[in-house]
N, CA, C and O atoms as a GROMACS GRO file, in nm:
protein
  360
    1UNK      N    1  -6.092  10.231  -2.628
    1UNK     CA    2  -5.997  10.306  -2.752
    1UNK      C    3  -5.903  10.295  -2.781
    1UNK      O    4  -5.837  10.251  -2.687
    2UNK      N    5  -5.851  10.308  -2.860
    2UNK     CA    6  -5.735  10.236  -2.954
    2UNK      C    7  -5.631  10.335  -2.861
    2UNK      O    8  -5.678  10.439  -2.815
    3UNK      N    9  -5.477  10.296  -2.834
    3UNK     CA   10  -5.385  10.326  -2.772
    3UNK      C   11  -5.360  10.463  -2.859
    3UNK      O   12  -5.358  10.466  -2.982
    4UNK      N   13  -5.340  10.591  -2.760
    4UNK     CA   14  -5.314  10.703  -2.852
    4UNK      C   15  -5.418  10.793  -2.933
    4UNK      O   16  -5.395  10.910  -2.966
    5UNK      N   17  -5.541  10.720  -2.961
    5UNK     CA   18  -5.671  10.755  -3.074
    5UNK      C   19  -5.727  10.888  -2.960
    5UNK      O   20  -5.688  10.936  -2.853
    6UNK      N   21  -5.806  10.904  -3.028
    6UNK     CA   22  -5.906  11.065  -2.968
    6UNK      C   23  -6.009  11.076  -3.024
    6UNK      O   24  -5.990  11.108  -3.141
    7UNK      N   25  -6.122  11.065  -2.995
    7UNK     CA   26  -6.262  11.049  -3.044
    7UNK      C   27  -6.255  11.136  -3.163
    7UNK      O   28  -6.217  11.253  -3.169
    8UNK      N   29  -6.303  11.051  -3.265
    8UNK     CA   30  -6.347  11.099  -3.394
    8UNK      C   31  -6.198  11.110  -3.500
    8UNK      O   32  -6.202  11.137  -3.620
    9UNK      N   33  -6.072  11.081  -3.419
    9UNK     CA   34  -5.950  11.072  -3.498
    9UNK      C   35  -5.938  10.946  -3.612
    9UNK      O   36  -5.932  10.825  -3.589
   10UNK      N   37  -5.937  11.018  -3.745
   10UNK     CA   38  -5.867  10.884  -3.818
   10UNK      C   39  -5.727  10.817  -3.763
   10UNK      O   40  -5.632  10.871  -3.706
   11UNK      N   41  -5.750  10.674  -3.800
   11UNK     CA   42  -5.648  10.608  -3.774
   11UNK      C   43  -5.624  10.536  -3.859
   11UNK      O   44  -5.718  10.520  -3.937
   12UNK      N   45  -5.533  10.482  -3.880
   12UNK     CA   46  -5.407  10.377  -3.965
   12UNK      C   47  -5.430  10.220  -3.892
   12UNK      O   48  -5.409  10.197  -3.773
   13UNK      N   49  -5.480  10.118  -3.996
   13UNK     CA   50  -5.426   9.969  -3.965
   13UNK      C   51  -5.330   9.940  -4.016
   13UNK      O   52  -5.322   9.924  -4.138
   14UNK      N   53  -5.231   9.924  -3.934
   14UNK     CA   54  -5.070   9.872  -4.042
   14UNK      C   55  -5.057   9.701  -4.007
   14UNK      O   56  -5.087   9.653  -3.898
   15UNK      N   57  -5.018   9.641  -4.096
   15UNK     CA   58  -4.969   9.494  -4.083
   15UNK      C   59  -4.870   9.481  -3.999
   15UNK      O   60  -4.761   9.536  -4.016
   16UNK      N   61  -4.901   9.399  -3.894
   16UNK     CA   62  -4.812   9.375  -3.805
   16UNK      C   63  -4.797   9.245  -3.757
   16UNK      O   64  -4.884   9.212  -3.676
   17UNK      N   65  -4.700   9.148  -3.788
   17UNK     CA   66  -4.707   9.004  -3.744
   17UNK      C   67  -4.526   8.993  -3.666
   17UNK      O   68  -4.428   9.067  -3.669
   18UNK      N   69  -4.555   8.866  -3.606
   18UNK     CA   70  -4.433   8.841  -3.550
   18UNK      C   71  -4.308   8.886  -3.618
   18UNK      O   72  -4.296   8.898  -3.740
   19UNK      N   73  -4.200   8.914  -3.513
   19UNK     CA   74  -4.052   8.966  -3.562
   19UNK      C   75  -3.998   8.872  -3.634
   19UNK      O   76  -3.915   8.909  -3.717
   20UNK      N   77  -4.025   8.732  -3.623
   20UNK     CA   78  -3.994   8.590  -3.747
   20UNK      C   79  -4.064   8.586  -3.865
   20UNK      O   80  -4.045   8.507  -3.957
   21UNK      N   81  -4.155   8.683  -3.858
   21UNK     CA   82  -4.203   8.660  -3.987
   21UNK      C   83  -4.206   8.803  -4.085
   21UNK      O   84  -4.292   8.890  -4.068
   22UNK      N   85  -4.085   8.812  -4.203
   22UNK     CA   86  -4.017   8.912  -4.239
   22UNK      C   87  -4.095   8.918  -4.369
   22UNK      O   88  -4.116   9.021  -4.433
   23UNK      N   89  -4.128   8.815  -4.395
   23UNK     CA   90  -4.221   8.774  -4.583
   23UNK      C   91  -4.288   8.881  -4.611
   23UNK      O   92  -4.344   8.941  -4.520
   24UNK      N   93  -4.296   8.924  -4.736
   24UNK     CA   94  -4.404   9.014  -4.772
   24UNK      C   95  -4.515   8.958  -4.801
   24UNK      O   96  -4.500   8.865  -4.881
   25UNK      N   97  -4.648   8.982  -4.761
   25UNK     CA   98  -4.757   8.938  -4.784
   25UNK      C   99  -4.840   8.964  -4.933
   25UNK      O  100  -4.794   9.034  -5.022
   26UNK      N  101  -4.967   8.895  -4.939
   26UNK     CA  102  -5.011   8.976  -5.083
   26UNK      C  103  -5.166   8.927  -5.003
   26UNK      O  104  -5.209   8.822  -4.954
   27UNK      N  105  -5.223   9.085  -5.022
   27UNK     CA  106  -5.366   9.082  -5.010
   27UNK      C  107  -5.463   8.966  -5.101
   27UNK      O  108  -5.448   8.944  -5.221
   28UNK      N  109  -5.544   8.911  -5.030
   28UNK     CA  110  -5.608   8.800  -5.114
   28UNK      C  111  -5.734   8.853  -5.138
   28UNK      O  112  -5.746   8.862  -5.260
   29UNK      N  113  -5.845   8.898  -5.076
   29UNK     CA  114  -5.963   8.987  -5.082
   29UNK      C  115  -5.967   9.109  -5.086
   29UNK      O  116  -5.882   9.186  -5.040
   30UNK      N  117  -6.071   9.136  -5.145
   30UNK     CA  118  -6.158   9.292  -5.158
   30UNK      C  119  -6.281   9.283  -5.045
   30UNK      O  120  -6.393   9.261  -5.092
   31UNK      N  121  -6.270   9.297  -4.904
   31UNK     CA  122  -6.368   9.298  -4.822
   31UNK      C  123  -6.492   9.423  -4.804
   31UNK      O  124  -6.612   9.420  -4.777
   32UNK      N  125  -6.372   9.553  -4.839
   32UNK     CA  126  -6.449   9.652  -4.764
   32UNK      C  127  -6.387   9.778  -4.880
   32UNK      O  128  -6.279   9.764  -4.938
   33UNK      N  129  -6.468   9.886  -4.897
   33UNK     CA  130  -6.442   9.994  -4.975
   33UNK      C  131  -6.479  10.131  -4.863
   33UNK      O  132  -6.548  10.133  -4.761
   34UNK      N  133  -6.396  10.241  -4.936
   34UNK     CA  134  -6.465  10.375  -4.860
   34UNK      C  135  -6.625  10.363  -4.806
   34UNK      O  136  -6.728  10.304  -4.838
   35UNK      N  137  -6.577  10.460  -4.704
   35UNK     CA  138  -6.733  10.467  -4.714
   35UNK      C  139  -6.833  10.350  -4.601
   35UNK      O  140  -6.931  10.377  -4.531
   36UNK      N  141  -6.767  10.231  -4.619
   36UNK     CA  142  -6.834  10.099  -4.517
   36UNK      C  143  -6.816  10.150  -4.378
   36UNK      O  144  -6.732  10.224  -4.328
   37UNK      N  145  -6.901  10.099  -4.337
   37UNK     CA  146  -6.886  10.134  -4.209
   37UNK      C  147  -6.867   9.968  -4.088
   37UNK      O  148  -6.946   9.874  -4.082
   38UNK      N  149  -6.752   9.982  -4.019
   38UNK     CA  150  -6.744   9.837  -3.982
   38UNK      C  151  -6.757   9.864  -3.797
   38UNK      O  152  -6.780   9.967  -3.734
   39UNK      N  153  -6.735   9.747  -3.759
   39UNK     CA  154  -6.764   9.704  -3.627
   39UNK      C  155  -6.635   9.608  -3.610
   39UNK      O  156  -6.572   9.528  -3.679
   40UNK      N  157  -6.631   9.665  -3.472
   40UNK     CA  158  -6.514   9.605  -3.394
   40UNK      C  159  -6.480   9.501  -3.406
   40UNK      O  160  -6.589   9.446  -3.399
   41UNK      N  161  -6.403   9.414  -3.422
   41UNK     CA  162  -6.372   9.251  -3.461
   41UNK      C  163  -6.384   9.234  -3.659
   41UNK      O  164  -6.297   9.168  -3.715
   42UNK      N  165  -6.448   9.272  -3.706
   42UNK     CA  166  -6.496   9.284  -3.828
   42UNK      C  167  -6.365   9.244  -3.922
   42UNK      O  168  -6.253   9.292  -3.903
   43UNK      N  169  -6.393   9.163  -4.012
   43UNK     CA  170  -6.257   9.100  -4.124
   43UNK      C  171  -6.236   9.233  -4.181
   43UNK      O  172  -6.338   9.278  -4.234
   44UNK      N  173  -6.156   9.293  -4.184
   44UNK     CA  174  -6.105   9.407  -4.313
   44UNK      C  175  -6.057   9.381  -4.443
   44UNK      O  176  -6.079   9.445  -4.546
   45UNK      N  177  -5.982   9.268  -4.425
   45UNK     CA  178  -5.898   9.176  -4.530
   45UNK      C  179  -5.798   9.035  -4.474
   45UNK      O  180  -5.746   9.000  -4.368
   46UNK      N  181  -5.808   8.985  -4.606
   46UNK     CA  182  -5.732   8.853  -4.575
   46UNK      C  183  -5.556   8.898  -4.635
   46UNK      O  184  -5.543   8.951  -4.746
   47UNK      N  185  -5.450   8.871  -4.560
   47UNK     CA  186  -5.328   8.861  -4.632
   47UNK      C  187  -5.270   8.750  -4.628
   47UNK      O  188  -5.284   8.684  -4.525
   48UNK      N  189  -5.206   8.708  -4.713
   48UNK     CA  190  -5.118   8.544  -4.721
   48UNK      C  191  -5.023   8.554  -4.732
   48UNK      O  192  -4.982   8.580  -4.846
   49UNK      N  193  -4.923   8.541  -4.619
   49UNK     CA  194  -4.804   8.519  -4.606
   49UNK      C  195  -4.716   8.380  -4.577
   49UNK      O  196  -4.753   8.306  -4.486
   50UNK      N  197  -4.627   8.354  -4.637
   50UNK     CA  198  -4.583   8.216  -4.556
   50UNK      C  199  -4.662   8.106  -4.599
   50UNK      O  200  -4.623   7.998  -4.554
   51UNK      N  201  -4.759   8.103  -4.670
   51UNK     CA  202  -4.860   7.999  -4.733
   51UNK      C  203  -4.982   8.006  -4.627
   51UNK      O  204  -5.064   7.914  -4.627
   52UNK      N  205  -4.998   8.113  -4.537
   52UNK     CA  206  -5.089   8.073  -4.441
   52UNK      C  207  -5.169   8.262  -4.428
   52UNK      O  208  -5.120   8.374  -4.412
   53UNK      N  209  -5.277   8.220  -4.440
   53UNK     CA  210  -5.378   8.307  -4.432
   53UNK      C  211  -5.375   8.431  -4.288
   53UNK      O  212  -5.340   8.379  -4.182
   54UNK      N  213  -5.398   8.530  -4.283
   54UNK     CA  214  -5.412   8.591  -4.171
   54UNK      C  215  -5.564   8.698  -4.196
   54UNK      O  216  -5.588   8.744  -4.308
   55UNK      N  217  -5.620   8.716  -4.123
   55UNK     CA  218  -5.713   8.818  -4.121
   55UNK      C  219  -5.703   8.986  -4.050
   55UNK      O  220  -5.662   8.994  -3.934
   56UNK      N  221  -5.733   9.080  -4.104
   56UNK     CA  222  -5.700   9.172  -4.026
   56UNK      C  223  -5.796   9.240  -3.995
   56UNK      O  224  -5.860   9.283  -4.091
   57UNK      N  225  -5.842   9.274  -3.866
   57UNK     CA  226  -5.981   9.318  -3.813
   57UNK      C  227  -5.982   9.434  -3.770
   57UNK      O  228  -5.869   9.477  -3.748
   58UNK      N  229  -6.072   9.510  -3.745
   58UNK     CA  230  -6.138   9.624  -3.715
   58UNK      C  231  -6.088   9.677  -3.576
   58UNK      O  232  -6.185   9.661  -3.502
   59UNK      N  233  -5.973   9.739  -3.493
   59UNK     CA  234  -5.928   9.707  -3.354
   59UNK      C  235  -6.098   9.828  -3.263
   59UNK      O  236  -6.118   9.840  -3.142
   60UNK      N  237  -6.154   9.870  -3.342
   60UNK     CA  238  -6.259   9.943  -3.268
   60UNK      C  239  -6.388   9.960  -3.396
   60UNK      O  240  -6.357   9.925  -3.510
   61UNK      N  241  -6.531  10.016  -3.373
   61UNK     CA  242  -6.633  10.084  -3.450
   61UNK      C  243  -6.588  10.197  -3.504
   61UNK      O  244  -6.548  10.293  -3.439
   62UNK      N  245  -6.594  10.182  -3.712
   62UNK     CA  246  -6.556  10.307  -3.731
   62UNK      C  247  -6.589  10.309  -3.861
   62UNK      O  248  -6.679  10.228  -3.884
   63UNK      N  249  -6.544  10.383  -3.976
   63UNK     CA  250  -6.609  10.418  -4.116
   63UNK      C  251  -6.495  10.429  -4.178
   63UNK      O  252  -6.414  10.510  -4.134
   64UNK      N  253  -6.466  10.356  -4.288
   64UNK     CA  254  -6.295  10.349  -4.378
   64UNK      C  255  -6.368  10.456  -4.442
   64UNK      O  256  -6.483  10.483  -4.476
   65UNK      N  257  -6.231  10.513  -4.444
   65UNK     CA  258  -6.170  10.645  -4.517
   65UNK      C  259  -6.107  10.594  -4.626
   65UNK      O  260  -6.151  10.622  -4.737
   66UNK      N  261  -6.032  10.539  -4.617
   66UNK     CA  262  -5.925  10.490  -4.738
   66UNK      C  263  -5.855  10.351  -4.711
   66UNK      O  264  -5.800  10.319  -4.606
   67UNK      N  265  -5.868  10.264  -4.840
   67UNK     CA  266  -5.801  10.157  -4.840
   67UNK      C  267  -5.715  10.135  -4.934
   67UNK      O  268  -5.769  10.110  -5.042
   68UNK      N  269  -5.554  10.133  -4.934
   68UNK     CA  270  -5.474  10.165  -4.979
   68UNK      C  271  -5.393  10.019  -5.088
   68UNK      O  272  -5.289  10.004  -5.152
   69UNK      N  273  -5.482   9.960  -5.064
   69UNK     CA  274  -5.405   9.836  -5.126
   69UNK      C  275  -5.551   9.754  -5.198
   69UNK      O  276  -5.665   9.769  -5.152
   70UNK      N  277  -5.522   9.678  -5.305
   70UNK     CA  278  -5.632   9.595  -5.422
   70UNK      C  279  -5.570   9.439  -5.403
   70UNK      O  280  -5.461   9.391  -5.370
   71UNK      N  281  -5.711   9.384  -5.445
   71UNK     CA  282  -5.677   9.232  -5.430
   71UNK      C  283  -5.536   9.192  -5.511
   71UNK      O  284  -5.503   9.253  -5.613
   72UNK      N  285  -5.470   9.104  -5.463
   72UNK     CA  286  -5.368   9.084  -5.546
   72UNK      C  287  -5.209   9.158  -5.500
   72UNK      O  288  -5.102   9.106  -5.532
   73UNK      N  289  -5.217   9.273  -5.429
   73UNK     CA  290  -5.136   9.360  -5.381
   73UNK      C  291  -5.019   9.306  -5.337
   73UNK      O  292  -5.045   9.213  -5.262
   74UNK      N  293  -4.891   9.325  -5.352
   74UNK     CA  294  -4.803   9.318  -5.197
   74UNK      C  295  -4.815   9.408  -5.148
   74UNK      O  296  -4.829   9.521  -5.194
   75UNK      N  297  -4.806   9.346  -4.965
   75UNK     CA  298  -4.796   9.470  -4.921
   75UNK      C  299  -4.700   9.388  -4.816
   75UNK      O  300  -4.711   9.268  -4.793
   76UNK      N  301  -4.590   9.491  -4.749
   76UNK     CA  302  -4.493   9.473  -4.634
   76UNK      C  303  -4.511   9.496  -4.531
   76UNK      O  304  -4.598   9.582  -4.518
   77UNK      N  305  -4.472   9.463  -4.447
   77UNK     CA  306  -4.495   9.459  -4.274
   77UNK      C  307  -4.458   9.600  -4.246
   77UNK      O  308  -4.352   9.655  -4.277
   78UNK      N  309  -4.559   9.650  -4.184
   78UNK     CA  310  -4.568   9.812  -4.124
   78UNK      C  311  -4.636   9.879  -4.207
   78UNK      O  312  -4.641  10.001  -4.190
   79UNK      N  313  -4.706   9.817  -4.320
   79UNK     CA  314  -4.728   9.952  -4.435
   79UNK      C  315  -4.861   9.941  -4.382
   79UNK      O  316  -4.912   9.851  -4.316
   80UNK      N  317  -4.922  10.089  -4.437
   80UNK     CA  318  -5.074  10.173  -4.413
   80UNK      C  319  -5.147  10.109  -4.493
   80UNK      O  320  -5.134  10.130  -4.613
   81UNK      N  321  -5.252  10.003  -4.440
   81UNK     CA  322  -5.333   9.890  -4.501
   81UNK      C  323  -5.462  10.008  -4.546
   81UNK      O  324  -5.484  10.059  -4.656
   82UNK      N  325  -5.525  10.025  -4.433
   82UNK     CA  326  -5.673  10.056  -4.417
   82UNK      C  327  -5.693  10.170  -4.339
   82UNK      O  328  -5.669  10.147  -4.220
   83UNK      N  329  -5.734  10.308  -4.369
   83UNK     CA  330  -5.763  10.449  -4.260
   83UNK      C  331  -5.926  10.436  -4.236
   83UNK      O  332  -6.014  10.418  -4.320
   84UNK      N  333  -5.933  10.447  -4.118
   84UNK     CA  334  -6.097  10.445  -4.090
   84UNK      C  335  -6.118  10.575  -3.958
   84UNK      O  336  -6.032  10.584  -3.870
   85UNK      N  337  -6.212  10.647  -3.960
   85UNK     CA  338  -6.255  10.719  -3.858
   85UNK      C  339  -6.332  10.640  -3.714
   85UNK      O  340  -6.421  10.557  -3.736
   86UNK      N  341  -6.300  10.664  -3.599
   86UNK     CA  342  -6.355  10.591  -3.487
   86UNK      C  343  -6.484  10.663  -3.493
   86UNK      O  344  -6.490  10.784  -3.471
   87UNK      N  345  -6.634  10.558  -3.537
   87UNK     CA  346  -6.714  10.629  -3.502
   87UNK      C  347  -6.794  10.645  -3.335
   87UNK      O  348  -6.783  10.562  -3.245
   88UNK      N  349  -6.852  10.741  -3.331
   88UNK     CA  350  -6.878  10.816  -3.177
   88UNK      C  351  -7.013  10.740  -3.141
   88UNK      O  352  -7.100  10.723  -3.226
   89UNK      N  353  -7.023  10.701  -3.028
   89UNK     CA  354  -7.132  10.641  -2.961
   89UNK      C  355  -7.237  10.770  -2.924
   89UNK      O  356  -7.198  10.864  -2.855
   90UNK      N  357  -7.347  10.764  -2.966
   90UNK     CA  358  -7.430  10.866  -2.918
   90UNK      C  359  -7.518  10.857  -2.799
   90UNK      O  360  -7.586  10.953  -2.766
   0.00000   0.00000   0.00000
């Protein structure tokens, strides 16, 4: 379970990089949409910053509730990128 999460609680994935990396990133790819089911470590999006590509991965299994950015949008560090609901095991 992700730190601070409760069963079935919606969680946001935030852009988090090293403190040394303060540049704004750009979303390079649209890999998911609302309603998609993702598994832990699936790539949610690719962000480019300082000519490097960073993979934003799912921290656990879940269902996408909202995607806040489109391809080519600028994303600042700490911004909410993807909201998804943790999938409960049966």
